[in-house]
Each structure stands twice: as C-alpha cells, then as structure tokens.
ROKOL-83436 format. One record per residue (C-alpha): residue number from 1; z, x, y. Coordinates in Angstrom, 2 decimals, m for minus. Example, Ala and Ser with C-alpha at 12.3 -4.5 7.8 and 13.67 -1.06 7.14 Angstrom:
2
   num        zz        xx        yy
     1      7.80     12.30     m4.50
     2      7.14     13.67     m1.06
//
This chain:
383
   num        zz        xx        yy
     1    133.13    165.74    143.97
     2    132.55    165.74    147.72
     3    134.48    162.87    149.36
     4    131.41    161.79    151.34
     5    129.36    161.56    148.17
     6    132.09    159.56    146.42
     7    132.19    157.08    149.30
     8    128.42    156.70    149.39
     9    128.25    156.17    145.64
    10    130.83    153.38    145.96
    11    128.84    151.41    148.56
    12    125.53    151.65    146.68
    13    126.44    148.81    144.23
    14    127.47    146.64    147.19
    15    124.07    147.04    148.83
    16    122.28    146.49    145.52
    17    124.26    143.29    144.95
    18    123.39    142.04    148.40
    19    119.69    142.74    147.81
    20    119.83    140.79    144.56
    21    121.45    137.81    146.29
    22    118.62    137.78    148.84
    23    116.18    136.86    146.09
    24    118.13    133.72    145.19
    25    118.23    131.99    148.58
    26    116.70    128.65    149.52
    27    112.91    128.57    149.70
    28    113.03    127.43    153.31
    29    114.58    130.78    154.30
    30    112.11    132.86    152.27
    31    110.65    134.85    155.16
    32    114.10    135.56    156.58
    33    115.39    136.60    153.16
    34    112.45    138.92    152.54
    35    113.04    140.62    155.90
    36    116.75    140.97    155.10
    37    115.94    142.37    151.67
    38    113.56    144.95    153.14
    39    116.22    145.96    155.68
    40    118.83    146.40    152.95
    41    116.41    148.38    150.83
    42    115.90    150.68    153.79
    43    119.68    151.05    154.15
    44    119.95    151.78    150.43
    45    117.27    154.42    150.71
    46    119.13    155.96    153.65
    47    122.32    156.14    151.58
    48    120.45    157.75    148.70
    49    118.87    160.26    151.05
    50    122.28    161.08    152.50
    51    123.65    161.64    148.99
    52    120.81    164.05    148.32
    53    121.52    165.91    151.58
    54    125.22    166.27    150.75
    55    124.58    167.25    147.15
    56    123.62    170.89    147.59
    57    122.63    171.15    143.97
    58    119.89    168.52    144.33
    59    116.43    169.26    145.73
    60    114.78    166.20    147.36
    61    111.07    165.77    146.72
    62    108.79    164.17    149.33
    63    108.07    160.51    148.68
    64    104.53    159.82    147.52
    65    102.67    157.38    149.78
    66     99.18    156.40    150.79
    67     98.15    156.03    154.40
    68     95.74    154.04    156.55
    69     94.29    155.04    159.91
    70     94.48    152.91    163.05
    71     90.98    152.07    164.29
    72     89.43    150.41    167.33
    73     87.04    147.52    166.97
    74     86.30    144.06    168.31
    75     88.94    141.59    167.08
    76     88.19    137.92    166.64
    77     90.60    135.21    165.59
    78     89.40    131.87    164.25
    79     90.97    128.54    163.47
    80     89.53    126.36    160.73
    81     89.88    122.58    160.96
    82     88.35    119.77    158.94
    83     86.09    117.30    160.69
    84     84.19    114.13    159.77
    85     80.45    113.59    160.15
    86     79.46    110.65    162.32
    87     76.04    109.13    162.95
    88     75.16    108.25    166.52
    89     74.02    104.84    165.31
    90     75.69    103.36    162.26
    91     75.30     99.60    162.46
    92     75.76     96.47    160.40
    93     72.61     94.34    160.64
    94     73.03     90.56    160.56
    95     70.63     87.67    160.98
    96     70.59     86.08    164.43
    97     69.84     82.66    162.93
    98     71.15     80.76    159.90
    99     68.40     80.76    157.27
   100     67.49     81.36    153.63
   101     66.50     84.95    152.79
   102     62.85     84.71    151.75
   103     62.25     88.38    150.93
   104     63.97     91.78    151.24
   105     61.32     94.46    151.79
   106     63.51     97.57    151.53
   107     65.86     99.11    148.99
   108     69.14    100.98    149.32
   109     68.68    104.64    150.21
   110     65.19    104.09    151.62
   111     64.20    105.94    154.78
   112     62.37    103.68    157.23
   113     60.64    104.13    160.56
   114     61.28    102.17    163.72
   115     59.56     98.77    163.50
   116     59.49     98.63    159.68
   117     59.88     95.06    158.37
   118     63.09     94.93    156.33
   119     63.87     91.23    155.76
   120     61.88     88.00    156.08
   121     63.79     84.74    156.50
   122     62.52     81.28    155.63
   123     61.18     79.87    158.90
   124     59.74     76.58    157.61
   125     62.25     74.49    159.56
   126     61.48     76.40    162.74
   127     57.72     75.98    162.17
   128     58.18     72.23    161.81
   129     60.30     72.17    164.96
   130     57.62     74.09    166.86
   131     54.87     71.69    165.75
   132     56.98     68.69    166.78
   133     57.73     70.20    170.18
   134     54.06     71.04    170.72
   135     53.13     67.40    170.05
   136     55.84     66.11    172.39
   137     54.80     68.60    175.05
   138     51.18     67.44    174.98
   139     52.33     63.87    175.64
   140     54.75     65.02    178.34
   141     51.98     67.00    180.05
   142     49.70     63.95    179.97
   143     52.41     61.69    181.46
   144     53.26     64.29    184.09
   145     49.61     64.67    185.08
   146     49.25     60.89    185.47
   147     52.43     60.59    187.54
   148     51.35     63.52    189.68
   149     47.98     61.91    190.43
   150     49.66     58.60    191.26
   151     52.02     60.30    193.67
   152     49.09     61.96    195.42
   153     47.67     58.45    196.04
   154     51.12     57.18    197.04
   155     51.18     54.95    193.95
   156     54.19     54.80    191.64
   157     57.79     55.76    192.28
   158     59.24     59.18    193.01
   159     61.78     58.64    190.21
   160     59.07     58.20    187.55
   161     57.38     61.37    188.78
   162     60.64     63.40    188.62
   163     61.40     62.11    185.11
   164     57.94     63.13    183.88
   165     58.26     66.55    185.49
   166     61.76     67.22    184.07
   167     60.72     66.06    180.58
   168     57.70     68.40    180.60
   169     59.79     71.38    181.77
   170     62.51     70.65    179.18
   171     59.98     70.60    176.33
   172     58.35     73.82    177.57
   173     61.76     75.53    177.51
   174     62.59     74.13    174.06
   175     59.25     75.38    172.71
   176     59.85     78.89    174.07
   177     63.30     78.91    172.43
   178     61.89     77.75    169.09
   179     59.16     80.39    169.18
   180     61.79     83.04    169.94
   181     63.83     81.79    166.98
   182     60.75     82.12    164.79
   183     60.48     85.78    165.83
   184     64.04     86.33    164.61
   185     62.99     85.33    161.11
   186     61.52     88.81    160.71
   187     64.18     91.55    160.83
   188     62.80     95.01    161.61
   189     64.28     98.50    162.02
   190     65.10     99.17    165.66
   191     65.09    102.96    165.09
   192     64.39    105.50    162.35
   193     67.12    105.43    159.73
   194     68.33    104.91    156.18
   195     69.11    101.62    154.46
   196     72.59    102.52    153.28
   197     73.67     99.24    151.65
   198     72.27     95.73    151.19
   199     74.94     93.03    150.99
   200     72.90     89.89    150.22
   201     70.14     88.85    147.84
   202     66.84     87.04    148.10
   203     67.33     83.27    148.10
   204     70.83     83.35    149.56
   205     71.79     81.71    152.84
   206     72.56     84.14    155.63
   207     74.00     83.63    159.10
   208     75.08     85.68    162.15
   209     78.61     85.97    160.70
   210     77.46     87.51    157.39
   211     76.64     91.26    157.00
   212     73.13     91.77    155.67
   213     72.33     95.51    155.76
   214     74.24     98.66    156.71
   215     71.74    100.83    158.58
   216     72.36    104.48    159.47
   217     70.40    106.40    162.10
   218     68.43    109.51    161.15
   219     68.62    110.75    164.72
   220     71.67    112.29    166.34
   221     74.36    113.42    163.87
   222     77.61    115.11    164.86
   223     80.93    116.19    163.41
   224     84.15    115.11    165.13
   225     87.31    117.22    164.86
   226     90.93    116.51    165.83
   227     92.28    119.76    167.33
   228     96.02    120.41    167.95
   229     96.90    120.30    171.65
   230     98.18    123.90    171.51
   231     94.53    125.03    171.52
   232     93.59    123.01    174.61
   233     93.23    126.04    176.90
   234     91.32    128.09    174.32
   235     88.49    125.67    173.56
   236     85.80    124.47    175.95
   237     82.43    122.76    175.91
   238     79.61    125.14    175.07
   239     81.66    127.35    172.73
   240     79.74    128.40    169.61
   241     81.26    127.27    166.31
   242     80.24    127.34    162.67
   243     80.32    124.25    160.49
   244     80.56    124.65    156.72
   245     79.93    122.04    154.06
   246     81.14    123.72    150.89
   247     80.14    120.79    148.66
   248     76.54    121.07    149.90
   249     76.47    124.85    150.09
   250     75.29    124.62    153.70
   251     76.49    126.08    156.99
   252     75.35    125.48    160.56
   253     75.95    127.19    163.90
   254     76.17    124.89    166.89
   255     77.96    124.34    170.19
   256     80.83    122.10    171.20
   257     79.03    119.31    173.05
   258     82.10    117.39    174.12
   259     85.80    118.12    174.49
   260     87.98    115.03    174.73
   261     90.10    114.38    177.79
   262     92.81    112.43    175.97
   263     95.73    113.59    173.79
   264     96.38    111.28    170.85
   265    100.14    110.54    171.11
   266    100.66    110.03    167.38
   267     99.44    113.43    166.17
   268     99.19    115.37    169.47
   269     95.51    116.22    169.06
   270     92.35    116.01    171.15
   271     88.81    115.46    169.89
   272     85.85    117.78    170.03
   273     82.29    116.87    169.05
   274     79.68    119.25    167.64
   275     76.07    118.13    167.31
   276     74.33    118.87    164.00
   277     70.59    119.19    163.26
   278     68.87    115.81    163.17
   279     67.28    114.62    159.92
   280     69.38    117.06    157.85
   281     69.39    116.07    154.19
   282     72.74    114.94    152.76
   283     74.60    115.01    156.09
   284     75.94    111.51    155.66
   285     78.52    109.65    157.77
   286     82.14    110.36    156.74
   287     81.20    113.62    154.99
   288     83.96    116.22    155.48
   289     83.12    119.66    156.84
   290     85.16    122.66    157.98
   291     84.70    123.77    161.58
   292     85.44    127.43    162.35
   293     86.36    127.98    166.01
   294     86.83    131.35    167.71
   295     89.98    130.98    169.84
   296     90.68    134.66    170.61
   297     88.41    137.68    171.15
   298     89.63    141.17    172.10
   299     87.13    143.94    172.76
   300     88.22    147.44    171.71
   301     91.36    146.24    169.93
   302     93.73    148.53    168.03
   303     93.59    147.30    164.43
   304     95.65    147.88    161.30
   305     95.83    146.36    157.86
   306     98.30    143.48    157.96
   307    100.05    144.65    154.77
   308    101.08    147.89    156.50
   309    103.35    146.03    158.93
   310    107.01    145.62    157.96
   311    109.79    143.57    159.51
   312    113.49    144.28    159.84
   313    116.38    141.81    159.55
   314    116.11    140.95    163.25
   315    112.46    140.05    162.97
   316    111.19    143.20    164.68
   317    107.80    144.44    163.47
   318    107.36    148.11    162.68
   319    105.23    150.63    160.80
   320    105.79    154.17    159.58
   321    103.62    156.67    161.46
   322    102.92    160.08    159.94
   323    104.04    163.15    161.93
   324    103.08    166.69    160.97
   325    105.80    169.19    162.03
   326    106.78    172.67    160.78
   327    104.63    172.32    157.67
   328    106.40    169.06    156.86
   329    105.00    165.54    156.81
   330    107.52    163.07    158.22
   331    107.40    159.24    158.35
   332    108.58    157.92    161.73
   333    109.57    154.29    162.20
   334    107.63    152.87    165.15
   335    108.16    149.35    166.51
   336    104.97    147.50    167.42
   337    103.88    144.25    169.07
   338    101.24    142.40    167.04
   339     98.77    140.32    169.06
   340     97.40    138.23    166.23
   341     96.13    138.39    162.66
   342     93.03    137.09    160.95
   343     92.33    137.66    157.29
   344     93.98    140.95    156.35
   345     93.58    142.56    159.79
   346     96.15    142.59    162.62
   347     95.54    143.36    166.29
   348     98.35    145.54    167.74
   349     99.12    145.21    171.46
   350    101.59    148.09    171.84
   351    103.21    150.86    169.81
   352    100.20    152.62    168.28
   353     97.26    154.79    169.29
   354     93.79    155.25    167.91
   355     93.68    157.47    164.80
   356     97.44    157.18    164.14
   357     98.11    157.55    160.43
   358    100.42    154.85    159.11
   359    102.04    154.53    155.71
   360    100.50    151.91    153.46
   361    101.63    151.96    149.83
   362    105.18    153.18    149.53
   363    106.26    152.04    152.99
   364    108.98    149.75    151.61
   365    110.70    152.59    149.78
   366    111.06    155.13    152.59
   367    113.22    155.44    155.70
   368    112.79    156.76    159.21
   369    112.50    160.55    159.24
   370    111.92    160.91    155.51
   371    109.58    163.61    154.30
   372    106.54    162.21    152.54
   373    103.44    163.40    150.80
   374    100.32    161.28    151.06
   375     97.74    161.12    148.33
   376     94.80    159.93    150.39
   377     93.61    158.02    153.42
   378     92.15    154.55    153.09
   379     88.75    154.30    154.71
   380     89.61    151.31    156.90
   381     88.12    152.85    160.05
   382     84.81    151.04    160.56
   383     83.55    153.10    163.46
//
C-alpha cells in the first residue's frame, strides 16, 4: 500500500477521536466546541479526499449539496424587551376629614366620569357646628354694629370696638372653614377613570390616613421599558415601535415619547416611554407587554440564510461559494463579515456578491476546492 495512504489512514482515528471528545465538553464552551468540531470534520474530510486522490483505483464522486442564492433587500434588526403598562393617574383616594362612611355610590370595576359622586360621609357633626357658628356670628355682628355706631358718636372704648370686630371676623372665618369641611363630606371623581378597589365599607370610620378607593385614570396610558445602555445611541424619541400584548391578542404601533436621561446604576439601563391609545379595553396598570424596537436598518443589504454560515476553530465566519470551471462545480471556502442577524436571515458586510450561489445542506461535510453536485436552488431571493 502507498506509504502516504498508510500514514493518512493512521491519523484518521486520531481525528475521529478528537471530534468525539468535542461533544463531551462543558456546556459553557458549547459554541467553541461546535466550531472546533466543525473544523476537525473539515480536516477529516480533507484527509479522506487526499486518500481518494492517492488511491488511483478509487473514483471520487461529487458531493451532493443544495444551494441558496445571495439576494439584496432591506435588512432590519429588532430588539424585543418587556415593559410595564402605567396609567398617567393612578391614585389612592382618602377622606380629607375623619368621619363615618354614610354611603358608597360606586362598585369595583365601575367606569365613572369626572364629577361623579363616589362616597358620602356623615356630616351631621359639621352641620351642627355650622348652625352653632351661624348663631354666634349673628350675635357677633349685632355687637359689632352697636360698637361701631358708638365709636362714630365717640361713645364707648376703642378696646371694646376692636374686641367686637375681631370676634366677628373670627366667627366668619370659622364658618367658612366649617362649610368647606362640609363640602369634603362628598367625595367625587376628579377625572374620568375606573374604580379599581374599595378598601372600606359603609358604616366604618375613615380618616385622611386610611386608604378608601384606588382610582385609575382612563386617560393617558403608556408602557415603560428598561433598555440596556448599549442601545443608547440607537434609540431616540420619535422612533416607531410595536407593542404586543400576547395575553390580550392585541398589538399597537406607536412612537417613543420619552427617552430617559439617567442610567440606572444597578442594572445599567435607561427608561423609554411609549404612549398607548387612551380608553383601550384591558390595558391595565402593571400589565406586561413586549416592545419591538428597530435598532438597525440597512437599505440594499446582502442577505443570506443564517444556517448557511459556518465557523472555524478560530471563530472566523465562512461559506462555501459555488464556482463553475471546466465543466466542474467546485465549492470554494470564502470568509465573510456578518453585520447582524435577525430571525433566520444574516446581513453580510463583506465577502459576497449579489447572486452568489452558496452551499446550504451538505456544507458541513465538504472542504475547500471539493467538487460538488447541487440538487436544486432554494428560492430565498425575494426580489
């Protein structure tokens, strides 16, 4: 047997053993191991091809492959990040005065208009106070009028006049305060919204320190997203985004209305806000949605299927490009520079040209310069 063939046959088991060991490495090195395995498989194929070349009694058949065609089209890359729905006004309503709850006029989940009466408090004590102050004020006004007339006639003392005047003004102020307190016994909606939760019951004592109703605005609703700082230069106010709520089966297109100017030190993110349609059913505060943001757009980009790209042990990306020469179809290894991938499509910066035919299925089992036979061309070209 030819010495060269004997030598090559001896090293084949070594390469095969090395390939096998690459499948048993730590999970953390999986990508590196896969690249190493592919490189070794290529070396093994090269050895086998060399054996065939040296063995004059063996006729090598072209490897069967399928091919894709490089095409040109607009390439868009998106990032998808979860966000949380926030209402512009989400408040906890409390009573401004301590009082017994006389009646609750609304129920949880009810939509109400601005000015709708929601809670009536017992104002009997305030009514009694007002009546008492009104009586005292009438007397104070009478005394003040008498003292004022006496002073005009230079009768009576200045001190008595000042006392009467101050007493009248004090009671007028106290009456205004009591009447204002009476107005606080009726709690109304200050804007259109939804009664989200009622915390107290009719007949219970309430006070300014006790939550009474959680009230959510039906007006401005937005979704707030924490975006990694690495995207800071790619995202700006006014950019169009899509917002998807899978649980609701709804999607919206809107603009970024605000981009934060502060990086959160704990998670290295900045906030963006996207307004959503007002009065949208089921868009409740704290609902989670997925925001899809376009962070890269390339017009007239060279595109290939991502699965067609291979990687050697050094991390270099390459594809096999078909060459037709002397009635033979040859696969040439071409190194490329990917510019980004989205879905199953990759944008290629350098290394390829429009309409290049690249090996798809079978690419992992051939080597540079090997003769191939392709069975068909995938219709990936969308032009």
